[in-house]
N, C-alpha and C positions, 0 to 999 in steps of 0.2 A: 523354432519353439521360443527362443529367447525374445525375438521380435514380437511374437504373439503375446507373450506375458507382459511385455512393456506396454503394448497397446491396451491390454486388459487392465493394467494398473491405472493408466491414464483415464480410461473410461470409467472405472470403478471409483476413482477419487475425484472426478470432475463433475461439477454441477453448474449448469447455466442458470444464472440468477437474473431475473428481470422484474422490476417493480417490487422488489423485496421490501419488507418492512424494515425500517432502520431509522437513522437520524433524519428528521424531516429537513428539506431544503429551507435555508434561511435560519435554521436553528443555530444557537450559539454553541461553540465547541465545548463539550462537556469534559470534566476531569482534567482541566488544563493544569492544575497545580500538582497532580500526582507525579511524584519523582520516580523514574525508572532507571535501571542500570544499563548504561550504554556499553558498547563493546570496549570503550576506553577504560572502563572501570568506574567512571564518574556517574553520579546520579543527575538526571536531567528531566525536565518536565516539558510538556507541550507549550506552556506559556513562555518558558525560557527560550524555546527554539523559534517561536513565532516572531516575525519581524514586522516592520511598519507596513509591509505589503501583504502580509498574511502568512499562511503556513500550508504546506502540502503534507498530509499524513498518508503513508502507504502501508497497508498491512501486507506483510510478505513472510518468507521463511527461507530455508535452505534446501528443501527437499521436493517441493511441488514441481512436477514436469512443466507446468505452465509458467511458473516463476523462472525456471531455467530457459524456457523458450523466449522469455521477455527480458533476459539479462541485458542485452545491448540496448534495447528500447528503454529499460528502466534507467540505466545510467544516463542515456541521452536526455530523458525528460527531467531527471533530477538535476542534471547540470544546467538545463535550460531554466528550471525554476530558480536555481541558485543564481543564475546570471540576471534574473529579474528581481533579485533581492527578496525572494520568498523563502521562508524557513522550510527546512525539509526534515522530516522525522520518519524513519522506517521502523515499524513495530513487528516483532515476532510474538504472536499470541498463541502459538501451538503448544499449550501447556500439556496436552495429552501426548506429545511426541518429544518430550525433553530427553528421553533416553533413546530416541530413534532418529537422530540427525538434527534436532533443533535445540540442542543444549546450548548453554552460554558459550562454551568452548567451540562448539560447531559454528555458532554465529560469528565468533571472532575469526575463525579460519576462513569462513565463506566471505566475509567482508574483506579480508586481506587478499584473498584470491581475486576478487573483483575490484580491488583498489577503491573500496568505498571511502569517501571522505565526508560522508554525512552521518548523522546520528542514527545508529541502529541499536534499538533498545529492546530489552526483555519486558514484555507485557505480562507481568506475573498474574496468574489466575485469570488471564484474559479480561482484566478489568476494563481496559480501554476499548477492546473489541466489543465487549458487552454493552458499554455505554454508547458506542457508535452504531451498534447493530451490524457490525462487520461480520461477514461469513466466509469470505473467499480470500485466497492468495493467488495473484495480487489483486488488491482492491484499493481504490484511491478516494481520498476526501480532500477537497480543496476549500480552504476557508479564506475569506477576504480580510482586509485590514481591521475590520471591526469584529472579527472572529465568527462571522456567519458562514454557514455552509453554502457554497455557490455551485459546486460540482461534485458528483458522486458517481463512480463507476470505473470503467476500464481506461487504459492508456490510449487505446485506439480502437478501431472497429474490426480488427482481426487478431485477437489475442493468440489464436492458434498458429497463425502463419503470417510473418511480417511481409511476405511477398504480395499479400492480398490487401494490404492497408490502403484505404481510400480516404480516411479522415482521421486526423490525430486529435481525438476528442479533448484530451487533457491539455495539450498545447494550445488548442484553440480557446479553451476555457481560461487558461492563464493569460493569453493575449487580450481577451475581452475584459477580463477582470482588471488587469493592469491599466488598460486604456479608459476604464471607467464605464464601459458599456455593460449592459446586462448579458450574462452568459446565455448564449442561444440554445445550446444543448446542455441541460442541467443534469441529466441522468443518462447513463448508458448501461449496456449489458455487461455485467461482470462475469467473466468465465475463469474458473480456476478450481483449485482444490479447497475442500472445506477446511476451515480453521479447526484444528484438533483440540476441542475443549476437553477439560478434565471433568469427568462426572463426579 
């Protein structure tokens, strides 16, 4: 029964998103100057995290089953982006779930558990998610050195099962961007839990 309820929870909170309306490719990163509270207690903005090579913005949380399934892949790709001198910012926009596992204290505990060394900030009133048109967790936005969106979507082509990954979309996009080539796959299917916006 417990297993059935877990599967039901995943199905009920998961939406596959393809070709969704959101920030257009090549659009400049919006809301770059908005300062948000990081798990360290400091206020930080996307502009401050962005480096000369760009920035990777990932919308995530502490509670989504798909976020949990992607934990090791998330750490790997964030470390890879960091190794390429790309700024990294993880945002928790689940304003509607601040009392259900996505509070600031929960974020701090989750980041400590996973040994996050990247910025993990509270997106108050889902301001950045709204500006980006972000709807899922996890959902990735990669911006180049000029602040233009070059990739939007999932980490790879099998968010539900890492054993079935055949292409690492985000890593490929990073490699192409860093080498000065055009990103060959600019959008991919984002699979995850809906960002819990506050009505």
